[in-house]
PDB file of N, CA, C and O in Angstrom:
ATOM      1  N   MET A   1     116.273  98.356  -7.465  1.00  0.00           N
ATOM      2  CA  MET A   1     116.303  99.530  -8.397  1.00  0.00           C
ATOM      3  C   MET A   1     116.099 100.715  -7.564  1.00  0.00           C
ATOM      4  O   MET A   1     115.302 100.756  -6.627  1.00  0.00           O
ATOM      5  N   LEU A   2     116.905 101.747  -7.971  1.00  0.00           N
ATOM      6  CA  LEU A   2     116.699 103.110  -7.393  1.00  0.00           C
ATOM      7  C   LEU A   2     115.876 103.871  -8.425  1.00  0.00           C
ATOM      8  O   LEU A   2     116.260 103.928  -9.593  1.00  0.00           O
ATOM      9  N   MET A   3     114.792 104.438  -8.030  1.00  0.00           N
ATOM     10  CA  MET A   3     113.842 105.183  -8.948  1.00  0.00           C
ATOM     11  C   MET A   3     113.803 106.594  -8.458  1.00  0.00           C
ATOM     12  O   MET A   3     113.342 106.907  -7.361  1.00  0.00           O
ATOM     13  N   ASP A   4     114.332 107.465  -9.361  1.00  0.00           N
ATOM     14  CA  ASP A   4     114.225 108.936  -9.056  1.00  0.00           C
ATOM     15  C   ASP A   4     112.814 109.354  -9.388  1.00  0.00           C
ATOM     16  O   ASP A   4     112.415 109.302 -10.552  1.00  0.00           O
ATOM     17  N   VAL A   5     112.013 109.787  -8.353  1.00  0.00           N
ATOM     18  CA  VAL A   5     110.629 110.050  -8.593  1.00  0.00           C
ATOM     19  C   VAL A   5     110.405 111.457  -9.248  1.00  0.00           C
ATOM     20  O   VAL A   5     109.270 111.785  -9.593  1.00  0.00           O
ATOM     21  N   MET A   6     111.400 112.232  -9.410  1.00  0.00           N
ATOM     22  CA  MET A   6     111.297 113.546  -9.945  1.00  0.00           C
ATOM     23  C   MET A   6     112.051 113.693 -11.252  1.00  0.00           C
ATOM     24  O   MET A   6     112.763 114.679 -11.444  1.00  0.00           O
ATOM     25  N   MET A   7     111.914 112.747 -12.142  1.00  0.00           N
ATOM     26  CA  MET A   7     112.622 112.825 -13.461  1.00  0.00           C
ATOM     27  C   MET A   7     111.880 113.815 -14.317  1.00  0.00           C
ATOM     28  O   MET A   7     110.666 113.988 -14.201  1.00  0.00           O
ATOM     29  N   PRO A   8     112.662 114.483 -15.212  1.00  0.00           N
ATOM     30  CA  PRO A   8     112.016 115.399 -16.121  1.00  0.00           C
ATOM     31  C   PRO A   8     111.208 114.628 -17.151  1.00  0.00           C
ATOM     32  O   PRO A   8     111.729 113.733 -17.819  1.00  0.00           O
ATOM     33  N   GLY A   9     109.956 114.972 -17.275  1.00  0.00           N
ATOM     34  CA  GLY A   9     109.099 114.396 -18.255  1.00  0.00           C
ATOM     35  C   GLY A   9     108.504 113.022 -17.921  1.00  0.00           C
ATOM     36  O   GLY A   9     107.804 112.436 -18.747  1.00  0.00           O
ATOM     37  N   LEU A  10     108.774 112.515 -16.733  1.00  0.00           N
ATOM     38  CA  LEU A  10     108.294 111.296 -16.277  1.00  0.00           C
ATOM     39  C   LEU A  10     107.965 111.299 -14.796  1.00  0.00           C
ATOM     40  O   LEU A  10     108.801 111.632 -13.956  1.00  0.00           O
ATOM     41  N   ASP A  11     106.798 110.941 -14.509  1.00  0.00           N
ATOM     42  CA  ASP A  11     106.391 110.812 -13.081  1.00  0.00           C
ATOM     43  C   ASP A  11     106.968 109.528 -12.509  1.00  0.00           C
ATOM     44  O   ASP A  11     106.584 108.452 -12.967  1.00  0.00           O
ATOM     45  N   GLY A  12     107.854 109.579 -11.549  1.00  0.00           N
ATOM     46  CA  GLY A  12     108.535 108.367 -10.999  1.00  0.00           C
ATOM     47  C   GLY A  12     107.453 107.450 -10.253  1.00  0.00           C
ATOM     48  O   GLY A  12     107.564 106.224 -10.280  1.00  0.00           O
ATOM     49  N   TYR A  13     106.440 108.069  -9.608  1.00  0.00           N
ATOM     50  CA  TYR A  13     105.447 107.299  -8.934  1.00  0.00           C
ATOM     51  C   TYR A  13     104.599 106.440  -9.829  1.00  0.00           C
ATOM     52  O   TYR A  13     104.187 105.334  -9.481  1.00  0.00           O
ATOM     53  N   THR A  14     104.341 107.026 -11.068  1.00  0.00           N
ATOM     54  CA  THR A  14     103.607 106.320 -12.055  1.00  0.00           C
ATOM     55  C   THR A  14     104.465 105.207 -12.668  1.00  0.00           C
ATOM     56  O   THR A  14     103.981 104.123 -12.992  1.00  0.00           O
ATOM     57  N   ALA A  15     105.739 105.517 -12.810  1.00  0.00           N
ATOM     58  CA  ALA A  15     106.738 104.467 -13.325  1.00  0.00           C
ATOM     59  C   ALA A  15     106.736 103.279 -12.326  1.00  0.00           C
ATOM     60  O   ALA A  15     106.593 102.132 -12.750  1.00  0.00           O
ATOM     61  N   ILE A  16     106.886 103.528 -11.061  1.00  0.00           N
ATOM     62  CA  ILE A  16     106.938 102.518 -10.065  1.00  0.00           C
ATOM     63  C   ILE A  16     105.644 101.650 -10.141  1.00  0.00           C
ATOM     64  O   ILE A  16     105.687 100.420 -10.127  1.00  0.00           O
ATOM     65  N   ALA A  17     104.547 102.334 -10.220  1.00  0.00           N
ATOM     66  CA  ALA A  17     103.183 101.538 -10.362  1.00  0.00           C
ATOM     67  C   ALA A  17     103.136 100.742 -11.561  1.00  0.00           C
ATOM     68  O   ALA A  17     102.601  99.633 -11.549  1.00  0.00           O
ATOM     69  N   ALA A  18     103.702 101.271 -12.680  1.00  0.00           N
ATOM     70  CA  ALA A  18     103.774 100.414 -13.947  1.00  0.00           C
ATOM     71  C   ALA A  18     104.689  99.207 -13.781  1.00  0.00           C
ATOM     72  O   ALA A  18     104.355  98.122 -14.257  1.00  0.00           O
ATOM     73  N   ILE A  19     105.780  99.357 -13.151  1.00  0.00           N
ATOM     74  CA  ILE A  19     106.691  98.276 -12.847  1.00  0.00           C
ATOM     75  C   ILE A  19     106.045  97.264 -12.067  1.00  0.00           C
ATOM     76  O   ILE A  19     106.140  96.076 -12.374  1.00  0.00           O
ATOM     77  N   ARG A  20     105.354  97.686 -11.016  1.00  0.00           N
ATOM     78  CA  ARG A  20     104.658  96.744 -10.112  1.00  0.00           C
ATOM     79  C   ARG A  20     103.530  96.008 -10.748  1.00  0.00           C
ATOM     80  O   ARG A  20     103.192  94.894 -10.349  1.00  0.00           O
ATOM     81  N   ALA A  21     102.912  96.663 -11.793  1.00  0.00           N
ATOM     82  CA  ALA A  21     101.803  96.006 -12.489  1.00  0.00           C
ATOM     83  C   ALA A  21     102.236  94.850 -13.322  1.00  0.00           C
ATOM     84  O   ALA A  21     101.403  94.036 -13.720  1.00  0.00           O
ATOM     85  N   ASP A  22     103.499  94.742 -13.602  1.00  0.00           N
ATOM     86  CA  ASP A  22     104.112  93.698 -14.424  1.00  0.00           C
ATOM     87  C   ASP A  22     104.560  92.613 -13.444  1.00  0.00           C
ATOM     88  O   ASP A  22     105.447  92.872 -12.630  1.00  0.00           O
ATOM     89  N   GLU A  23     104.001  91.445 -13.488  1.00  0.00           N
ATOM     90  CA  GLU A  23     104.219  90.441 -12.503  1.00  0.00           C
ATOM     91  C   GLU A  23     105.718  89.871 -12.601  1.00  0.00           C
ATOM     92  O   GLU A  23     106.195  89.271 -11.637  1.00  0.00           O
ATOM     93  N   ARG A  24     106.411  90.057 -13.713  1.00  0.00           N
ATOM     94  CA  ARG A  24     107.763  89.711 -13.812  1.00  0.00           C
ATOM     95  C   ARG A  24     108.628  90.526 -12.776  1.00  0.00           C
ATOM     96  O   ARG A  24     109.706  90.079 -12.384  1.00  0.00           O
ATOM     97  N   PHE A  25     108.153  91.673 -12.367  1.00  0.00           N
ATOM     98  CA  PHE A  25     108.952  92.553 -11.481  1.00  0.00           C
ATOM     99  C   PHE A  25     108.408  92.623 -10.111  1.00  0.00           C
ATOM    100  O   PHE A  25     108.823  93.477  -9.329  1.00  0.00           O
ATOM    101  N   ALA A  26     107.466  91.735  -9.769  1.00  0.00           N
ATOM    102  CA  ALA A  26     106.788  91.740  -8.509  1.00  0.00           C
ATOM    103  C   ALA A  26     107.678  91.691  -7.273  1.00  0.00           C
ATOM    104  O   ALA A  26     107.300  92.198  -6.216  1.00  0.00           O
ATOM    105  N   ARG A  27     108.904  91.060  -7.401  1.00  0.00           N
ATOM    106  CA  ARG A  27     109.833  90.927  -6.289  1.00  0.00           C
ATOM    107  C   ARG A  27     111.024  91.879  -6.444  1.00  0.00           C
ATOM    108  O   ARG A  27     111.934  91.854  -5.615  1.00  0.00           O
ATOM    109  N   LEU A  28     111.037  92.701  -7.470  1.00  0.00           N
ATOM    110  CA  LEU A  28     112.153  93.567  -7.728  1.00  0.00           C
ATOM    111  C   LEU A  28     112.179  94.681  -6.609  1.00  0.00           C
ATOM    112  O   LEU A  28     111.217  95.437  -6.471  1.00  0.00           O
ATOM    113  N   PRO A  29     113.237  94.760  -5.859  1.00  0.00           N
ATOM    114  CA  PRO A  29     113.240  95.804  -4.811  1.00  0.00           C
ATOM    115  C   PRO A  29     113.343  97.160  -5.434  1.00  0.00           C
ATOM    116  O   PRO A  29     114.190  97.373  -6.302  1.00  0.00           O
ATOM    117  N   VAL A  30     112.496  98.105  -5.017  1.00  0.00           N
ATOM    118  CA  VAL A  30     112.447  99.529  -5.566  1.00  0.00           C
ATOM    119  C   VAL A  30     112.637 100.485  -4.404  1.00  0.00           C
ATOM    120  O   VAL A  30     111.852 100.445  -3.456  1.00  0.00           O
ATOM    121  N   ILE A  31     113.605 101.310  -4.435  1.00  0.00           N
ATOM    122  CA  ILE A  31     113.757 102.381  -3.446  1.00  0.00           C
ATOM    123  C   ILE A  31     113.536 103.668  -4.206  1.00  0.00           C
ATOM    124  O   ILE A  31     114.266 103.945  -5.158  1.00  0.00           O
ATOM    125  N   ALA A  32     112.538 104.478  -3.813  1.00  0.00           N
ATOM    126  CA  ALA A  32     112.271 105.678  -4.333  1.00  0.00           C
ATOM    127  C   ALA A  32     113.221 106.729  -3.824  1.00  0.00           C
ATOM    128  O   ALA A  32     113.485 106.805  -2.624  1.00  0.00           O
ATOM    129  N   VAL A  33     113.772 107.592  -4.781  1.00  0.00           N
ATOM    130  CA  VAL A  33     114.675 108.643  -4.303  1.00  0.00           C
ATOM    131  C   VAL A  33     114.087 109.941  -4.780  1.00  0.00           C
ATOM    132  O   VAL A  33     113.692 110.047  -5.941  1.00  0.00           O
ATOM    133  N   THR A  34     114.016 110.950  -3.904  1.00  0.00           N
ATOM    134  CA  THR A  34     113.481 112.230  -4.216  1.00  0.00           C
ATOM    135  C   THR A  34     114.328 113.331  -3.631  1.00  0.00           C
ATOM    136  O   THR A  34     114.975 113.189  -2.594  1.00  0.00           O
ATOM    137  N   ALA A  35     114.293 114.435  -4.347  1.00  0.00           N
ATOM    138  CA  ALA A  35     115.119 115.631  -3.928  1.00  0.00           C
ATOM    139  C   ALA A  35     114.187 116.446  -2.904  1.00  0.00           C
ATOM    140  O   ALA A  35     114.730 117.213  -2.110  1.00  0.00           O
ATOM    141  N   LYS A  36     112.991 116.313  -2.910  1.00  0.00           N
ATOM    142  CA  LYS A  36     112.125 117.056  -2.034  1.00  0.00           C
ATOM    143  C   LYS A  36     111.692 116.267  -0.887  1.00  0.00           C
ATOM    144  O   LYS A  36     111.361 115.099  -1.090  1.00  0.00           O
ATOM    145  N   ALA A  37     111.651 116.749   0.286  1.00  0.00           N
ATOM    146  CA  ALA A  37     111.319 115.977   1.552  1.00  0.00           C
ATOM    147  C   ALA A  37     110.074 116.611   2.083  1.00  0.00           C
ATOM    148  O   ALA A  37     110.106 117.312   3.095  1.00  0.00           O
ATOM    149  N   MET A  38     108.977 116.373   1.413  1.00  0.00           N
ATOM    150  CA  MET A  38     107.733 117.027   1.889  1.00  0.00           C
ATOM    151  C   MET A  38     107.007 115.933   2.770  1.00  0.00           C
ATOM    152  O   MET A  38     107.209 114.727   2.623  1.00  0.00           O
ATOM    153  N   PRO A  39     106.160 116.464   3.683  1.00  0.00           N
ATOM    154  CA  PRO A  39     105.262 115.396   4.402  1.00  0.00           C
ATOM    155  C   PRO A  39     104.439 114.719   3.475  1.00  0.00           C
ATOM    156  O   PRO A  39     103.840 115.314   2.579  1.00  0.00           O
ATOM    157  N   GLY A  40     104.380 113.348   3.675  1.00  0.00           N
ATOM    158  CA  GLY A  40     103.611 112.536   2.868  1.00  0.00           C
ATOM    159  C   GLY A  40     104.270 111.945   1.669  1.00  0.00           C
ATOM    160  O   GLY A  40     103.645 111.101   1.028  1.00  0.00           O
ATOM    161  N   ASP A  41     105.551 112.324   1.274  1.00  0.00           N
ATOM    162  CA  ASP A  41     106.205 111.790   0.157  1.00  0.00           C
ATOM    163  C   ASP A  41     106.579 110.346   0.317  1.00  0.00           C
ATOM    164  O   ASP A  41     106.468 109.576  -0.636  1.00  0.00           O
ATOM    165  N   GLN A  42     107.016 109.953   1.480  1.00  0.00           N
ATOM    166  CA  GLN A  42     107.275 108.532   1.791  1.00  0.00           C
ATOM    167  C   GLN A  42     106.039 107.703   1.672  1.00  0.00           C
ATOM    168  O   GLN A  42     106.092 106.654   1.030  1.00  0.00           O
ATOM    169  N   ASP A  43     104.921 108.096   2.244  1.00  0.00           N
ATOM    170  CA  ASP A  43     103.639 107.415   1.955  1.00  0.00           C
ATOM    171  C   ASP A  43     103.291 107.308   0.563  1.00  0.00           C
ATOM    172  O   ASP A  43     102.773 106.275   0.140  1.00  0.00           O
ATOM    173  N   LYS A  44     103.558 108.396  -0.264  1.00  0.00           N
ATOM    174  CA  LYS A  44     103.198 108.310  -1.660  1.00  0.00           C
ATOM    175  C   LYS A  44     104.054 107.314  -2.383  1.00  0.00           C
ATOM    176  O   LYS A  44     103.546 106.609  -3.254  1.00  0.00           O
ATOM    177  N   SER A  45     105.378 107.211  -2.060  1.00  0.00           N
ATOM    178  CA  SER A  45     106.237 106.334  -2.612  1.00  0.00           C
ATOM    179  C   SER A  45     105.831 104.869  -2.352  1.00  0.00           C
ATOM    180  O   SER A  45     105.826 104.024  -3.247  1.00  0.00           O
ATOM    181  N   LEU A  46     105.490 104.621  -1.070  1.00  0.00           N
ATOM    182  CA  LEU A  46     105.081 103.272  -0.682  1.00  0.00           C
ATOM    183  C   LEU A  46     103.770 102.868  -1.219  1.00  0.00           C
ATOM    184  O   LEU A  46     103.589 101.674  -1.457  1.00  0.00           O
ATOM    185  N   ALA A  47     102.805 103.755  -1.445  1.00  0.00           N
ATOM    186  CA  ALA A  47     101.511 103.596  -2.049  1.00  0.00           C
ATOM    187  C   ALA A  47     101.694 103.220  -3.505  1.00  0.00           C
ATOM    188  O   ALA A  47     100.913 102.439  -4.049  1.00  0.00           O
ATOM    189  N   ALA A  48     102.765 103.795  -4.173  1.00  0.00           N
ATOM    190  CA  ALA A  48     102.964 103.554  -5.600  1.00  0.00           C
ATOM    191  C   ALA A  48     103.615 102.144  -5.802  1.00  0.00           C
ATOM    192  O   ALA A  48     103.618 101.613  -6.913  1.00  0.00           O
ATOM    193  N   GLY A  49     104.176 101.542  -4.677  1.00  0.00           N
ATOM    194  CA  GLY A  49     104.796 100.213  -4.785  1.00  0.00           C
ATOM    195  C   GLY A  49     106.240 100.198  -4.461  1.00  0.00           C
ATOM    196  O   GLY A  49     106.883  99.152  -4.550  1.00  0.00           O
ATOM    197  N   ALA A  50     106.765 101.289  -4.096  1.00  0.00           N
ATOM    198  CA  ALA A  50     108.236 101.251  -3.642  1.00  0.00           C
ATOM    199  C   ALA A  50     108.358 100.467  -2.295  1.00  0.00           C
ATOM    200  O   ALA A  50     107.440 100.390  -1.479  1.00  0.00           O
ATOM    201  N   ASP A  51     109.538  99.918  -2.157  1.00  0.00           N
ATOM    202  CA  ASP A  51     109.767  99.146  -0.873  1.00  0.00           C
ATOM    203  C   ASP A  51     110.371 100.034   0.134  1.00  0.00           C
ATOM    204  O   ASP A  51     110.357  99.724   1.325  1.00  0.00           O
ATOM    205  N   ASN A  52     110.903 101.130  -0.298  1.00  0.00           N
ATOM    206  CA  ASN A  52     111.541 102.121   0.653  1.00  0.00           C
ATOM    207  C   ASN A  52     111.699 103.432  -0.026  1.00  0.00           C
ATOM    208  O   ASN A  52     111.442 103.570  -1.222  1.00  0.00           O
ATOM    209  N   HIS A  53     112.147 104.456   0.785  1.00  0.00           N
ATOM    210  CA  HIS A  53     112.144 105.825   0.241  1.00  0.00           C
ATOM    211  C   HIS A  53     113.319 106.537   0.884  1.00  0.00           C
ATOM    212  O   HIS A  53     113.497 106.459   2.100  1.00  0.00           O
ATOM    213  N   VAL A  54     114.124 107.228   0.090  1.00  0.00           N
ATOM    214  CA  VAL A  54     115.251 108.108   0.699  1.00  0.00           C
ATOM    215  C   VAL A  54     115.185 109.386   0.032  1.00  0.00           C
ATOM    216  O   VAL A  54     114.665 109.497  -1.078  1.00  0.00           O
ATOM    217  N   THR A  55     115.727 110.428   0.708  1.00  0.00           N
ATOM    218  CA  THR A  55     115.754 111.776   0.080  1.00  0.00           C
ATOM    219  C   THR A  55     117.155 112.122  -0.273  1.00  0.00           C
ATOM    220  O   THR A  55     118.122 111.563   0.245  1.00  0.00           O
ATOM    221  N   GLU A  56     117.239 113.066  -1.175  1.00  0.00           N
ATOM    222  CA  GLU A  56     118.557 113.589  -1.597  1.00  0.00           C
ATOM    223  C   GLU A  56     118.814 114.815  -0.736  1.00  0.00           C
ATOM    224  O   GLU A  56     117.867 115.420  -0.233  1.00  0.00           O
ATOM    225  N   PRO A  57     120.082 115.197  -0.554  1.00  0.00           N
ATOM    226  CA  PRO A  57     121.277 114.445  -0.977  1.00  0.00           C
ATOM    227  C   PRO A  57     121.299 113.095  -0.277  1.00  0.00           C
ATOM    228  O   PRO A  57     121.047 113.018   0.926  1.00  0.00           O
ATOM    229  N   VAL A  58     121.605 112.004  -1.031  1.00  0.00           N
ATOM    230  CA  VAL A  58     121.636 110.748  -0.467  1.00  0.00           C
ATOM    231  C   VAL A  58     122.812 110.499   0.385  1.00  0.00           C
ATOM    232  O   VAL A  58     123.939 110.720  -0.058  1.00  0.00           O
ATOM    233  N   ASP A  59     122.615 110.032   1.633  1.00  0.00           N
ATOM    234  CA  ASP A  59     123.621 109.602   2.539  1.00  0.00           C
ATOM    235  C   ASP A  59     123.909 108.190   2.239  1.00  0.00           C
ATOM    236  O   ASP A  59     123.051 107.339   2.475  1.00  0.00           O
ATOM    237  N   THR A  60     125.087 107.865   1.720  1.00  0.00           N
ATOM    238  CA  THR A  60     125.551 106.550   1.275  1.00  0.00           C
ATOM    239  C   THR A  60     125.282 105.466   2.279  1.00  0.00           C
ATOM    240  O   THR A  60     124.740 104.415   1.938  1.00  0.00           O
ATOM    241  N   ARG A  61     125.663 105.716   3.540  1.00  0.00           N
ATOM    242  CA  ARG A  61     125.450 104.745   4.608  1.00  0.00           C
ATOM    243  C   ARG A  61     123.944 104.411   4.807  1.00  0.00           C
ATOM    244  O   ARG A  61     123.503 103.270   4.945  1.00  0.00           O
ATOM    245  N   HIS A  62     123.232 105.525   4.803  1.00  0.00           N
ATOM    246  CA  HIS A  62     121.737 105.377   4.998  1.00  0.00           C
ATOM    247  C   HIS A  62     121.102 104.585   3.888  1.00  0.00           C
ATOM    248  O   HIS A  62     120.228 103.752   4.125  1.00  0.00           O
ATOM    249  N   LEU A  63     121.543 104.845   2.671  1.00  0.00           N
ATOM    250  CA  LEU A  63     120.986 104.099   1.473  1.00  0.00           C
ATOM    251  C   LEU A  63     121.417 102.619   1.542  1.00  0.00           C
ATOM    252  O   LEU A  63     120.613 101.714   1.324  1.00  0.00           O
ATOM    253  N   LEU A  64     122.659 102.410   1.838  1.00  0.00           N
ATOM    254  CA  LEU A  64     123.117 100.939   1.949  1.00  0.00           C
ATOM    255  C   LEU A  64     122.364 100.268   3.087  1.00  0.00           C
ATOM    256  O   LEU A  64     122.066  99.078   2.979  1.00  0.00           O
ATOM    257  N   GLY A  65     122.055 100.936   4.129  1.00  0.00           N
ATOM    258  CA  GLY A  65     121.320 100.395   5.209  1.00  0.00           C
ATOM    259  C   GLY A  65     119.914  99.990   4.693  1.00  0.00           C
ATOM    260  O   GLY A  65     119.404  98.939   5.083  1.00  0.00           O
ATOM    261  N   ARG A  66     119.305 100.783   3.852  1.00  0.00           N
ATOM    262  CA  ARG A  66     117.999 100.544   3.304  1.00  0.00           C
ATOM    263  C   ARG A  66     118.109  99.326   2.319  1.00  0.00           C
ATOM    264  O   ARG A  66     117.190  98.525   2.147  1.00  0.00           O
ATOM    265  N   MET A  67     119.228  99.275   1.741  1.00  0.00           N
ATOM    266  CA  MET A  67     119.418  98.129   0.679  1.00  0.00           C
ATOM    267  C   MET A  67     119.905  96.830   1.319  1.00  0.00           C
ATOM    268  O   MET A  67     119.896  95.781   0.675  1.00  0.00           O
ATOM    269  N   ARG A  68     120.322  96.892   2.562  1.00  0.00           N
ATOM    270  CA  ARG A  68     121.070  95.629   3.113  1.00  0.00           C
ATOM    271  C   ARG A  68     120.196  94.458   3.059  1.00  0.00           C
ATOM    272  O   ARG A  68     120.691  93.363   2.791  1.00  0.00           O
ATOM    273  N   HIS A  69     118.890  94.584   3.297  1.00  0.00           N
ATOM    274  CA  HIS A  69     118.029  93.478   3.272  1.00  0.00           C
ATOM    275  C   HIS A  69     118.111  92.659   1.937  1.00  0.00           C
ATOM    276  O   HIS A  69     118.116  91.428   1.942  1.00  0.00           O
ATOM    277  N   TRP A  70     118.171  93.373   0.850  1.00  0.00           N
ATOM    278  CA  TRP A  70     118.229  92.773  -0.434  1.00  0.00           C
ATOM    279  C   TRP A  70     119.673  92.296  -0.808  1.00  0.00           C
ATOM    280  O   TRP A  70     119.836  91.350  -1.579  1.00  0.00           O
ATOM    281  N   LEU A  71     120.706  92.968  -0.245  1.00  0.00           N
ATOM    282  CA  LEU A  71     121.958  92.596  -0.507  1.00  0.00           C
ATOM    283  C   LEU A  71     122.414  91.374   0.223  1.00  0.00           C
ATOM    284  O   LEU A  71     123.352  90.693  -0.192  1.00  0.00           O
ATOM    285  N   ASP A  72     121.706  91.080   1.379  1.00  0.00           N
ATOM    286  CA  ASP A  72     122.061  89.883   2.218  1.00  0.00           C
ATOM    287  C   ASP A  72     121.160  88.673   1.807  1.00  0.00           C
ATOM    288  O   ASP A  72     121.426  87.541   2.211  1.00  0.00           O
ATOM    289  N   THR A  73     120.122  88.921   1.021  1.00  0.00           N
ATOM    290  CA  THR A  73     119.288  87.781   0.596  1.00  0.00           C
ATOM    291  C   THR A  73     119.743  87.244  -0.690  1.00  0.00           C
ATOM    292  O   THR A  73     119.934  87.967  -1.669  1.00  0.00           O
ATOM    293  N   PRO A  74     119.928  85.885  -0.685  1.00  0.00           N
ATOM    294  CA  PRO A  74     120.368  85.217  -1.920  1.00  0.00           C
ATOM    295  C   PRO A  74     119.257  85.165  -3.013  1.00  0.00           C
ATOM    296  O   PRO A  74     119.485  84.634  -4.100  1.00  0.00           O
TER     297      PRO A  74
END
């Protein structure tokens, strides 16, 4: 799942944590996407339960590289 952490009216970090709290989604890969690239943002994404973190504008090759692990795993 790609989770925009800066959605209007919804905190993406809280959404990620809520998804992770549901054991049905414990293995769901989550990549946090954010438009701001501030120090500590990646740590905040990982602490919320994201598996990875990318910033916008998203470089497609970079994003696919981050997703490769899950794309190659049956």
